[in-house]
LONUMI-796837 format. One line per 3 residues: number of its first residue (from 1); their letters; for each residue z negated, y negated, x of C-alpha. Coordinates in Angstrom, 1 decimal. Example, Ala and Ser with C-alpha at 12.3 -4.5 7.8 and 13.67 -1.06 7.14 Angstrom:
2
1	AS	-7.8,4.5,12.3; -7.1,1.1,13.7
% end
This chain:
472
1	MRG	-8.2,4.6,33.4; -5.4,7.0,34.0; -6.8,9.6,31.9
4	TLA	-7.5,7.3,28.9; -3.1,6.0,29.4; -2.6,10.1,29.7
7	RYA	-4.6,10.8,26.4; -2.4,8.2,24.5; 0.9,9.2,26.7
10	VAG	-0.5,12.9,25.1; -0.9,11.2,21.9; 2.4,9.4,21.8
13	AML	4.6,13.0,22.6; 2.7,14.9,19.6; 3.3,11.9,16.8
16	VAV	7.3,12.0,18.4; 7.5,15.3,17.7; 6.2,15.2,14.4
19	AAL	8.8,12.2,13.9; 11.3,14.7,14.8; 10.3,17.4,12.4
22	IPA	10.6,14.8,9.1; 14.2,15.1,8.6; 13.8,18.7,8.5
25	LFA	11.0,18.9,6.3; 13.0,16.3,3.8; 16.1,17.8,4.1
28	APV	17.7,19.2,0.6; 21.1,19.2,-0.7; 21.7,16.1,-2.7
31	AAS	24.0,16.9,-6.1; 26.5,15.0,-6.5; 25.7,11.8,-8.0
34	SPV	27.4,10.4,-11.7; 29.8,7.4,-11.7; 27.9,4.1,-12.0
37	TPS	28.3,2.1,-15.3; 29.6,-1.3,-14.6; 26.9,-4.0,-14.8
40	VTS	27.1,-6.2,-17.8; 24.8,-8.3,-16.6; 22.4,-8.8,-13.0
43	EQW	19.4,-10.8,-12.1; 17.0,-10.7,-9.2; 13.6,-12.5,-9.2
46	AYG	10.1,-12.2,-7.4; 6.7,-12.5,-7.3; 3.3,-11.6,-5.4
49	GQK	0.3,-12.3,-4.1; -2.7,-13.1,-0.8; -6.0,-13.6,-0.6
52	WIN	-8.5,-13.7,2.4; -12.1,-12.6,1.8; -15.8,-13.6,3.5
55	VTG	-18.8,-12.0,2.8; -22.1,-11.6,4.5; -25.0,-9.3,3.7
58	TSV	-27.6,-7.2,4.7; -27.3,-3.4,5.7; -30.0,-1.1,5.9
61	NGV	-31.4,-2.3,9.1; -29.5,-5.2,9.8; -27.0,-7.9,8.9
64	YTA	-23.2,-8.3,8.4; -20.6,-10.2,7.9; -16.9,-8.9,6.5
67	KAF	-13.5,-10.0,6.6; -10.8,-8.7,4.3; -7.0,-9.5,3.2
70	VGW	-5.0,-8.1,0.7; -1.8,-9.1,0.1; 1.7,-7.7,-1.6
73	HVI	5.3,-9.0,-2.8; 8.2,-7.6,-5.2; 11.4,-7.9,-5.1
76	LTQ	13.3,-6.7,-8.2; 17.3,-6.9,-8.9; 18.3,-5.4,-12.5
79	TNT	21.7,-4.4,-13.7; 22.0,-3.8,-17.1; 24.1,-0.4,-17.7
82	SAT	24.3,-0.5,-21.7; 22.9,-3.0,-24.7; 19.9,-0.6,-24.4
85	EFT	19.3,0.4,-20.6; 19.2,-1.1,-17.8; 18.3,-0.4,-13.8
88	LTV	16.0,-1.9,-11.5; 16.0,-2.0,-7.9; 12.3,-2.7,-6.2
91	QRS	11.1,-3.3,-2.8; 7.6,-3.8,-2.7; 5.4,-4.3,0.4
94	MGA	1.5,-4.5,0.6; -1.0,-5.1,3.1; -4.4,-4.6,3.6
97	ALA	-7.5,-5.2,6.6; -10.9,-5.1,6.4; -13.3,-5.9,9.4
100	VSY	-16.6,-5.5,9.8; -19.4,-6.6,12.2; -22.7,-5.9,12.1
103	CRP	-25.7,-7.1,14.5; -29.7,-4.9,14.1; -31.7,-7.0,13.2
106	DCT	-29.9,-10.4,13.3; -27.1,-11.6,15.1; -29.6,-14.3,17.1
109	TPI	-31.4,-11.5,19.3; -29.7,-8.6,18.0; -30.6,-5.0,20.1
112	GLA	-27.4,-3.6,18.4; -23.8,-4.3,17.5; -20.9,-2.5,16.1
115	NVT	-17.9,-3.8,14.7; -15.0,-1.6,13.2; -11.3,-2.8,12.0
118	VRA	-9.1,-1.1,9.7; -5.6,-2.4,9.0; -3.1,-1.1,6.6
121	WEV	0.3,-1.2,5.0; 3.1,0.2,3.0; 6.6,-0.5,1.7
124	DLA	8.4,1.1,-0.8; 12.0,1.2,-1.7; 12.7,2.3,-5.1
127	SAN	15.1,2.5,-8.1; 13.8,3.3,-11.9; 16.2,3.7,-15.1
130	FTT	14.4,2.2,-18.5; 15.3,2.2,-22.0; 14.2,-0.2,-25.3
133	QGV	14.4,2.8,-27.4; 11.3,4.5,-26.0; 8.3,4.9,-28.0
136	VIV	4.4,4.6,-27.6; 1.7,5.8,-30.1; -0.4,3.3,-31.3
139	NGS	-3.6,4.0,-33.5; -1.7,7.3,-34.6; 1.8,6.0,-35.4
142	PVP	4.9,5.7,-32.9; 6.1,2.0,-32.3; 9.6,1.0,-30.4
145	ALA	8.8,0.6,-26.5; 10.3,-0.4,-23.4; 10.3,3.6,-21.5
148	LEN	11.0,4.7,-18.3; 13.6,7.6,-18.1; 13.4,8.3,-14.1
151	SSE	12.4,6.9,-10.9; 13.0,8.0,-7.4; 11.5,6.0,-4.2
154	INA	11.1,6.3,-0.5; 7.2,5.3,0.9; 6.3,4.1,4.3
157	ANL	2.8,3.2,5.5; 0.8,2.8,8.2; -2.9,2.8,9.2
160	TQS	-5.2,1.7,11.8; -8.7,1.7,12.2; -11.1,1.2,15.6
163	YSV	-14.5,0.3,15.9; -17.0,-0.6,18.9; -20.8,-0.1,19.2
166	VTM	-22.6,-2.0,21.7; -26.6,-0.7,22.0; -29.2,-2.5,24.1
169	PAT	-32.3,-1.1,24.8; -35.1,-2.0,27.2; -33.7,-0.2,29.7
172	AHH	-30.3,0.1,29.7; -26.8,-1.1,27.4; -24.5,1.7,25.5
175	TAS	-21.4,1.7,24.6; -19.0,3.4,22.4; -15.7,2.7,20.8
178	GTL	-12.9,4.9,18.9; -8.9,4.4,17.1; -7.3,6.2,14.2
181	WLR	-3.7,6.5,13.8; -2.2,7.4,10.9; 1.6,7.2,9.6
184	ADA	2.7,9.0,6.7; 6.3,9.0,4.9; 6.9,10.2,1.2
187	RAA	9.6,10.2,-1.0; 9.7,11.0,-4.7; 12.0,11.3,-7.6
190	VEF	10.7,12.1,-11.2; 12.8,12.7,-14.6; 10.8,12.3,-17.7
193	SPA	11.9,13.7,-21.2; 11.8,12.1,-23.5; 11.2,8.4,-21.5
196	LGL	8.0,7.9,-20.9; 6.7,4.8,-23.1; 5.0,2.0,-21.1
199	MPL	4.5,-0.7,-23.2; 5.1,-1.7,-26.9; 8.5,-4.1,-26.8
202	DPT	5.9,-7.1,-27.7; 2.3,-5.9,-26.7; -0.5,-7.9,-28.1
205	AGE	-4.1,-8.6,-27.0; -6.3,-5.7,-27.4; -3.9,-3.4,-28.6
208	SWS	-4.1,-0.2,-26.7; -1.5,3.2,-27.1; -0.9,5.9,-25.5
211	ATS	2.7,8.1,-24.5; 3.1,12.0,-23.2; 5.9,12.9,-21.3
214	DYN	7.3,16.3,-19.4; 8.5,15.4,-16.1; 11.0,17.1,-13.6
217	ASG	10.3,16.0,-9.9; 11.5,16.7,-6.8; 10.2,15.5,-3.0
220	AWL	7.6,15.5,-0.4; 5.1,13.6,2.1; 4.1,13.9,5.9
223	AAY	1.2,12.6,7.5; 0.3,12.5,11.3; -3.3,11.0,12.4
226	SLL	-4.6,10.6,15.9; -8.3,10.2,16.3; -9.7,9.0,19.7
229	HTF	-13.6,9.1,20.4; -15.4,7.7,23.6; -18.9,8.3,23.1
232	ANG	-22.4,6.3,24.8; -22.8,9.3,27.5; -19.0,8.7,28.8
235	TST	-17.6,11.6,27.6; -14.1,11.1,25.0; -12.6,13.7,22.4
238	HSF	-8.9,13.3,21.2; -7.4,15.5,18.4; -4.3,15.1,16.3
241	QSV	-3.1,16.5,13.2; -0.2,16.7,10.6; -0.3,17.4,7.3
244	SGS	2.3,17.7,4.6; 3.4,18.7,1.4; 5.9,19.0,-1.5
247	VAG	5.4,17.2,-5.1; 8.3,19.2,-6.5; 7.6,20.9,-10.1
250	NGT	7.0,20.4,-13.3; 4.4,18.8,-15.6; 2.9,17.0,-18.2
253	LTL	2.4,13.1,-17.4; -0.3,10.9,-19.8; -0.1,7.2,-19.9
256	AGM	-2.8,5.0,-21.5; -2.0,1.1,-21.9; -3.7,-2.2,-23.4
259	GLG	-2.7,-5.5,-24.0; -5.1,-7.7,-22.2; -3.6,-11.1,-24.0
262	TVA	-2.4,-14.2,-22.3; -2.3,-14.8,-18.3; -1.6,-18.3,-17.1
265	LNH	0.6,-18.2,-14.1; 2.0,-21.3,-11.7; 4.2,-24.0,-13.2
268	GVS	3.2,-23.7,-16.8; 4.6,-19.7,-17.1; 2.7,-17.6,-19.7
271	ASG	2.7,-13.9,-19.7; 0.7,-11.0,-21.3; -1.7,-9.0,-19.0
274	VAI	-0.9,-5.0,-19.8; -3.2,-2.6,-18.4; -1.7,0.9,-17.5
277	GVS	-2.9,4.0,-16.4; -1.6,7.3,-15.4; -3.2,10.7,-14.9
280	GPF	-1.4,13.0,-13.1; -0.2,13.8,-9.4; 1.2,10.2,-9.2
283	HPR	-0.6,6.9,-8.4; 1.9,4.2,-9.8; 3.0,1.2,-8.4
286	EGI	4.1,-1.6,-10.4; 4.0,0.5,-13.4; 7.5,1.2,-11.9
289	IFL	7.0,3.5,-8.8; 5.7,6.4,-8.5; 4.3,7.3,-5.3
292	PGA	2.7,10.8,-4.4; -0.8,10.5,-4.8; -1.6,12.9,-1.9
295	ADL	0.2,10.1,0.3; -1.6,7.2,-0.8; -3.4,4.8,2.0
298	FGE	-4.6,2.3,-0.4; -6.1,5.3,-3.0; -8.1,8.4,-3.1
301	SGQ	-5.8,10.8,-1.6; -8.4,13.5,-1.1; -7.0,13.9,2.7
304	PWE	-8.8,15.1,5.7; -8.4,11.6,7.6; -10.3,10.2,5.2
307	ASL	-13.6,11.6,6.9; -12.9,9.8,9.4; -12.6,6.2,8.3
310	SAR	-15.7,4.1,8.5; -13.9,1.4,6.8; -11.1,1.3,3.7
313	PMA	-9.2,-0.9,2.3; -8.9,-0.1,-1.2; -6.2,-1.5,-3.5
316	VTS	-5.2,-1.2,-7.0; -2.4,-2.4,-9.0; -3.4,-1.5,-12.3
319	VVD	-2.4,-4.4,-14.5; 1.4,-6.1,-14.7; 2.1,-9.5,-16.5
322	FQP	5.2,-9.1,-18.6; 7.2,-12.0,-20.5; 8.7,-9.6,-23.7
325	HAV	11.1,-12.2,-24.3; 12.3,-13.5,-20.9; 15.9,-14.6,-20.5
328	GHV	18.0,-12.6,-18.2; 15.4,-9.9,-16.8; 12.7,-6.9,-18.7
331	GLV	10.4,-10.2,-18.0; 7.8,-8.3,-15.1; 6.9,-11.9,-13.4
334	ASQ	4.0,-10.9,-11.7; 0.8,-8.3,-11.4; -2.9,-7.8,-10.6
337	TTY	-4.0,-6.1,-7.7; -8.1,-5.0,-7.6; -9.0,-4.9,-3.9
340	TGS	-12.4,-3.5,-2.7; -13.4,-2.8,1.1; -16.1,-0.9,1.9
343	ATA	-17.5,0.2,5.4; -20.1,2.1,7.2; -21.3,1.1,10.9
346	PVA	-20.2,3.5,13.1; -23.3,5.5,15.0; -23.4,5.7,19.1
349	ATP	-25.0,8.5,20.8; -28.2,6.5,22.0; -31.4,5.8,21.4
352	VAL	-30.6,2.5,18.8; -28.5,3.9,16.1; -27.3,1.6,13.6
355	ASV	-27.5,2.1,10.0; -25.4,1.1,7.3; -24.7,1.8,3.3
358	PSD	-21.4,2.6,1.6; -21.6,-0.5,-0.1; -20.8,-2.6,2.9
361	GTP	-18.0,-4.6,2.8; -16.1,-6.4,0.3; -17.4,-6.5,-3.9
364	PTV	-14.4,-5.6,-6.0; -12.1,-8.5,-6.4; -9.2,-9.1,-8.9
367	VQG	-5.8,-10.9,-7.0; -3.5,-12.4,-9.3; 0.2,-12.3,-8.7
370	QPE	2.9,-15.1,-9.1; 6.1,-15.9,-9.5; 7.8,-16.6,-6.3
373	TLS	10.9,-17.9,-4.7; 13.3,-14.8,-2.9; 12.7,-16.7,0.4
376	QAQ	9.1,-17.1,-0.3; 9.0,-13.3,-1.0; 10.7,-12.1,1.9
379	VGS	8.2,-13.9,4.2; 5.5,-12.8,2.5; 6.7,-9.0,3.0
382	QCV	6.7,-9.5,7.2; 3.4,-11.5,6.7; 1.6,-8.5,4.8
385	TGS	3.2,-5.8,7.4; 2.3,-7.9,10.5; 0.4,-10.9,10.9
388	CLD	-1.9,-11.3,8.2; -3.6,-8.1,9.0; -4.7,-9.8,12.1
391	LST	-8.2,-11.2,11.1; -9.1,-12.8,14.2; -9.1,-16.1,14.0
394	GSG	-6.4,-18.1,15.5; -4.6,-15.3,16.9; -2.0,-13.9,14.4
397	GSQ	1.2,-12.1,14.8; 0.1,-9.0,16.1; 1.1,-5.7,14.9
400	LPL	-0.8,-2.4,14.6; -1.8,-0.9,18.3; 0.5,1.6,19.6
403	ATW	2.8,2.1,16.4; 5.4,0.7,17.9; 5.9,3.2,20.8
406	LIP	4.2,6.3,18.7; 7.3,7.0,16.8; 10.9,6.0,18.1
409	VVA	12.5,3.4,16.2; 15.8,2.2,14.9; 17.3,-0.5,12.6
412	VGV	18.2,0.1,9.8; 19.6,-2.2,6.7; 17.5,-2.1,3.7
415	GAV	21.1,-2.9,1.5; 22.1,0.6,2.8; 18.7,2.6,1.6
418	LAA	19.4,0.5,-1.5; 22.5,1.4,-2.0; 21.7,4.8,-1.7
421	LVI	18.8,5.1,-4.5; 21.3,3.1,-6.7; 24.3,5.4,-6.3
424	SRR	21.9,8.6,-7.3; 20.3,6.7,-10.3; 21.8,7.5,-13.4
427	RRV	20.8,10.1,-15.9; 19.9,13.2,-13.8; 18.0,11.6,-10.9
430	APP	19.3,13.7,-7.8; 17.0,14.2,-4.7; 16.4,10.8,-3.2
433	PPP	17.8,10.3,0.3; 16.0,11.1,3.7; 13.4,8.9,4.5
436	TFS	15.0,6.7,6.8; 12.3,3.9,6.2; 10.3,6.2,8.8
439	RFP	12.6,4.3,11.8; 11.6,1.2,10.5; 9.2,-0.3,12.9
442	PGA	5.6,-1.3,11.9; 5.8,-4.8,10.7; 9.8,-5.3,10.7
445	ALT	11.3,-7.1,7.6; 13.0,-5.4,5.4; 15.4,-8.4,4.1
448	PPP	17.0,-11.1,6.3; 14.3,-13.9,6.5; 15.5,-17.1,5.5
451	SAP	17.4,-19.4,7.8; 14.6,-21.2,8.1; 11.2,-19.4,7.3
454	GPA	8.3,-21.8,7.0; 4.8,-20.5,7.6; 3.5,-17.5,5.7
457	PGK	2.3,-18.2,2.4; -1.7,-18.9,2.9; -3.7,-19.9,5.3
460	SPA	-7.0,-18.2,6.2; -9.8,-19.9,5.4; -12.0,-20.9,7.7
463	TPS	-14.9,-18.7,8.8; -18.2,-19.3,10.9; -18.2,-18.8,14.5
466	DPL	-18.4,-14.7,15.3; -21.1,-14.0,17.8; -18.9,-10.6,18.2
469	DHL	-15.7,-12.1,18.7; -15.5,-11.1,22.3; -15.5,-7.6,21.4
472	W	-12.8,-7.5,18.8
% end
């Protein structure tokens, strides 16, 4: 026990050291901001979605039960700066979790048990400028379009994975376990020339389009992760690594879009579904936020920690729902997220191993977001970065292990962060502000909750009794 605590202390000290380097990594001269054009009108609205998923299946030499969750909530504020231009400030929170329990050959008389759980969340704060005088190409001809002039964002993300294996041959039991802790921070500012066309001003079902724009980007990302493994023979290993990169540079970005037709939302609201895909070094969120792909914990980032993940919660928001003639704002009223949970049973170095195939987990599931009140989105944002990620039945409210003390935290008001983004927003985007988001505690509310918040949206459906619950 003392040795384990010592290893945790070492891991904490190393991650604290990396956290101390974050300001130096992101430090950059900030160009003087141009004056902000007085707003003509301002509007605020929100949307989001949550879903719990339960799956049972057969692996190579046993059976498994998978529980999963995905949720995201978006709060937008639009400020009109001219008759044809406006600014959106966006707060977006997303969380996903996956827990898979394995039994070999079955859960009635098992000779081997394994559990793997992964929890991840990210928070984005962004500001983007738009024009209604952009262009997309439809059937080889230019068509008036909503276009993105520039986008500036900061991102904080966290992932925790744990696994345990128990094998029960005739002679003796063997156990093994492990944990991965990962923290990633990123910032990016992207300016497009010409403005990047996103969609026609009035998209129709079946219509497809494309747009190409040169971009000038600035920013950087940093990730630190720690691995702890305890093997069946009683030995253990610990490793720590940090990786970082820059997104500064120029290039060309290509966008492809398609109108998907009418989407029926709650309360009689209807919108047009629009699929948007982007090729380039960025992974878009809601068609507005451009996250450096190397720092994406919910997609393929190509980073070394991926080799250590036994379970992965993949979430892609590539469909946005628009009301082209919405009153008061641009009409982005909802979005759709596709979630896929994949897992491989961890293997213990014992005479009895547990095998699996990469398809274990949950199949691709499309989750439709819905319009929300601001208070619903605020409560939902807290849930998807905190209690909703606890998939154990009835416990709720737990935070990601060790994250609250591995990196020192200082509460920072979201208003100050968004204000800094807005101040630097017009025309030529100055480098985004330093990543103060690294000081947010995991699961912390980024906006004040309503005075009397109700329960978090949604409720986890009842699940069968879990014979491995004692190992969670």
